[in-house]
C-alpha positions in Angstrom: 158.5 59.7 70.2 158.0 56.6 68.0 156.9 58.3 64.8 153.4 59.4 63.7 151.9 56.0 64.6 152.5 56.4 68.3 149.1 56.4 69.9 147.0 56.6 73.1 146.9 53.2 74.8 143.4 51.8 74.9 142.4 48.9 77.1 139.5 48.0 74.8 142.0 46.6 72.3 142.5 43.6 74.5 139.0 42.3 73.7 138.9 43.0 69.9 137.7 40.5 67.4 140.0 39.9 64.3 138.8 38.7 61.0 140.7 35.9 59.3 139.3 34.7 56.0 135.8 35.8 57.0 135.8 34.2 60.5 136.1 36.2 63.7 138.6 35.3 66.4 139.6 36.8 69.7 143.0 38.5 69.8 144.5 35.5 71.6 143.0 33.0 69.1 143.8 34.9 65.9 146.5 32.8 64.1 147.7 32.0 60.6 149.7 29.0 59.3 153.4 29.0 59.5 153.3 28.0 55.8 151.5 31.3 54.9 153.2 33.2 52.2 153.1 36.4 54.1 155.0 34.8 57.1 157.5 32.8 55.0 158.3 35.4 52.4 156.6 38.7 53.1 154.5 37.9 50.0 151.5 40.0 50.7 150.0 43.5 50.3 148.2 45.7 52.9 146.2 48.8 53.5 145.9 51.0 56.6 142.3 52.3 57.1 140.8 55.0 59.3 137.3 54.8 60.8 135.4 57.9 61.8 131.6 58.2 62.4 131.1 54.6 61.4 132.8 55.3 58.1 135.9 53.8 56.7 137.5 56.9 55.1 138.2 56.8 51.4 137.6 53.0 51.3 137.1 52.8 47.5 140.5 54.4 46.9 142.2 52.0 49.3 140.5 48.9 47.8 141.4 50.1 44.3 145.1 50.3 45.3 144.9 46.9 47.1 143.3 45.1 44.1 145.7 46.7 41.6 148.6 45.4 43.8 147.1 41.9 43.9 146.7 41.9 40.1 150.3 43.1 39.6 151.6 40.3 41.9 149.2 37.7 40.3 147.2 36.9 43.4 144.0 34.9 42.8 141.5 36.3 45.3 138.2 34.4 45.9 136.5 37.7 46.8 135.7 41.1 45.2 135.8 44.6 46.4 132.2 44.7 47.6 132.6 41.4 49.5 135.8 42.7 51.2 134.1 46.0 52.0 131.1 44.1 53.6 133.5 42.0 55.6 135.2 45.1 57.0 131.9 46.6 58.1 130.6 43.4 59.6 133.8 43.2 61.7 133.4 46.8 62.9 129.7 46.0 63.9 130.8 42.8 65.7 133.3 44.9 67.7 130.8 47.7 68.3 133.3 50.1 66.7 132.2 53.4 65.2 134.9 56.0 65.7 138.6 56.4 66.6 139.6 53.1 64.9 142.5 52.2 62.8 142.4 49.0 60.6 145.2 47.0 59.2 143.9 45.0 56.2 146.4 42.4 55.0 146.3 40.0 52.1 148.9 37.4 51.6 149.2 35.1 48.5 148.0 32.2 50.6 149.3 29.0 52.2 152.3 27.1 50.6 152.7 23.4 50.2 156.3 23.9 51.3 158.5 26.9 52.4 159.6 28.1 48.9 159.1 31.3 47.0 157.6 30.1 43.8 153.9 31.3 43.7 153.0 28.0 42.1 153.6 26.3 45.4 150.6 28.1 46.9 147.7 25.7 47.6 145.0 28.0 49.0 143.3 31.3 48.0 144.8 34.4 49.5 144.8 34.8 53.3 142.9 37.9 54.4 143.5 39.3 57.9 141.6 42.4 59.2 142.8 43.9 62.5 140.7 46.8 63.9 142.1 48.7 66.9 141.0 51.7 68.9 143.9 54.1 68.0 144.0 57.9 68.6 146.9 60.1 67.6 148.8 61.4 70.6 147.9 65.1 71.0 151.5 66.1 71.2 152.1 64.6 67.7 149.7 67.1 66.1 150.8 69.9 68.4 154.6 69.5 68.6 155.1 67.6 65.3 157.8 65.2 64.4 161.6 65.3 63.9 163.1 63.7 60.8 166.5 62.4 60.0 167.8 61.8 56.4 169.0 58.3 56.1 171.4 56.5 53.7 168.7 53.9 52.8 167.2 55.1 49.4 163.8 54.6 47.8 164.7 52.4 44.8 163.8 51.9 41.2 160.6 50.2 40.3 162.5 47.3 38.5 164.1 46.4 41.8 161.2 46.7 44.3 158.4 48.9 43.0 157.8 51.5 45.7 154.2 52.0 44.4 153.3 48.6 45.8 152.2 48.5 49.4 153.8 45.1 50.1 154.6 43.3 53.3 158.3 43.4 52.2 159.2 46.6 53.9 162.8 46.0 54.9 164.1 49.1 53.2 161.7 51.2 55.2 162.4 49.3 58.4 166.1 49.8 57.8 165.5 53.5 57.4 163.4 53.7 60.5 166.1 51.9 62.5 168.7 54.4 61.4 166.5 57.4 62.3 165.6 55.9 65.6 169.2 55.1 66.5 170.0 58.8 65.7 167.3 59.9 68.1 164.7 61.1 65.6 161.1 60.2 65.1 161.0 59.1 61.5 163.3 58.7 58.5 163.4 61.1 55.5 164.4 59.0 52.4 166.0 60.2 49.2 165.6 58.8 45.7 168.4 57.2 43.7 169.3 60.6 42.3 169.6 62.3 45.7 166.3 64.2 45.6 163.8 64.0 48.5 161.4 61.1 48.0 159.3 60.3 51.1 159.5 59.1 54.7 159.7 55.6 55.9 155.9 55.4 56.7 154.5 58.8 55.6 154.6 61.3 52.7 156.7 64.4 52.9 155.7 68.0 52.0 157.4 71.4 52.3 156.1 74.9 52.0 158.7 76.9 49.9 158.1 80.5 49.0 154.4 80.2 49.7 154.0 77.1 47.5 153.3 73.5 48.5 155.9 71.1 47.3 156.2 67.3 47.4 158.2 64.8 45.4 157.4 63.7 41.9 155.9 60.5 43.3 158.2 58.3 41.2 159.8 56.7 44.2 157.0 56.5 46.7 153.6 54.9 47.4 150.6 56.4 45.7 149.4 57.8 49.0 145.6 58.3 49.5 146.0 61.2 52.0 148.8 62.6 49.8 146.5 62.7 46.9 143.7 64.3 48.9 146.1 67.0 50.1 147.3 67.7 46.5 143.7 67.9 45.2 142.4 70.1 48.0 145.4 72.5 47.9 144.8 73.1 44.2 141.2 73.8 44.8 142.2 76.2 47.6 144.0 78.2 44.9 147.5 77.3 46.2 150.4 76.7 43.9 151.2 73.0 44.2 154.4 71.4 42.8 155.2 67.7 42.4 158.8 68.2 41.7 162.4 67.2 42.4 163.9 69.2 45.3 166.9 68.8 47.6 167.7 68.9 51.2 168.8 72.6 50.8 165.1 73.3 49.9 164.0 71.3 53.0 166.3 73.1 55.4 165.2 76.5 54.2 161.5 75.7 53.9 159.0 78.0 55.7 157.0 74.9 56.9 157.1 71.1 56.4 154.7 68.3 57.2 154.0 64.7 56.6 150.7 62.9 55.6 149.3 59.5 56.3 146.1 57.7 56.9 146.5 57.4 60.6 147.5 60.9 61.7 146.4 63.0 58.7 148.6 66.1 58.4 151.5 66.3 61.0 153.9 69.2 61.2 157.6 68.6 60.8 159.6 70.7 63.2 163.1 69.6 62.6 165.1 67.9 59.8 168.7 66.8 60.5 169.0 69.2 63.4 167.7 72.2 61.3 164.6 73.9 62.8 161.9 74.2 60.1 160.0 77.5 60.2 158.3 78.9 63.2 157.0 76.3 65.7 154.2 78.6 66.8 152.9 79.9 63.5 152.6 77.2 60.7 149.8 79.1 58.9 149.8 76.9 55.8 149.7 73.7 57.8 146.8 75.0 59.9 144.9 75.9 56.7 145.5 72.5 55.2 144.6 70.7 58.4 141.3 72.6 58.6 140.5 71.9 55.0 141.3 68.3 55.3 138.8 67.9 58.2 136.2 69.4 55.9 137.1 66.9 53.1 136.7 64.1 55.6 133.3 65.4 56.8 132.1 65.7 53.2 133.2 62.1 52.5 131.4 60.8 55.6 128.1 62.4 54.5 128.5 61.3 50.9 130.4 58.3 49.5 131.1 57.0 53.0 127.4 56.9 53.9 126.8 54.7 50.8 129.4 52.2 52.1 127.7 52.0 55.5 124.3 51.4 53.9 125.6 48.7 51.6 
């Protein structure tokens, strides 16, 4: 399997409209300049968004993270959060999309006068690309789970490449994914500079240890939206939740393990480095959390999500 993002092939994606700077283009016609910062340098930020019941889930949290990243990197957007939100919903309406959709929202610094890294060479406002696709998680992903492999590629310090920024520059995660794939596993488990478990190459990692829910400190991973929802709901369920340092010994001996992400939600981890994790048939904690997460999604759709749709 090709990680948690492997999905059911949908022929409708051949006819989708893609938004580039507020204009809609067919899949074949959607193009950006070869002088774009995102293409030349990976100088951009992005968000993955999930659509259910005509609602972009947790949109305000995603936009907050996106705009904070743009401010950190000194982008100069000519749009605000409300305008970008409206643009997303207009695109969904133009495509007739209401459910089972995944969106990749990308913002680069803009077009350069010449291929050079200095931001002062940028001559346009940021480039915004919104790609919505019909994407459903493979049933076997949620049923059978994923197998992880611990790689040598580490999640680094924030003064080298801040892992809290969801940038286009993902070579460390790509390198980790390559190593895991070459070893015959689904995704990579990545350690921090001190050898503690940090995160996966594209998802966040949790274990259930002695009946408690553990995840990393968060110091060396993206501030995940789904991760935060799981932490919040687990505490409200009365579970003991720890954001803490832990090692591979804890992982190998966990009762259960799972990963979280916008696309697939909560996905069981069945194996890490050849060690079977827990009972493949039971997973009582994961099942509880999956059920509760669906309730959280439903509440959002009826509440804050409905306000986005109306606006």
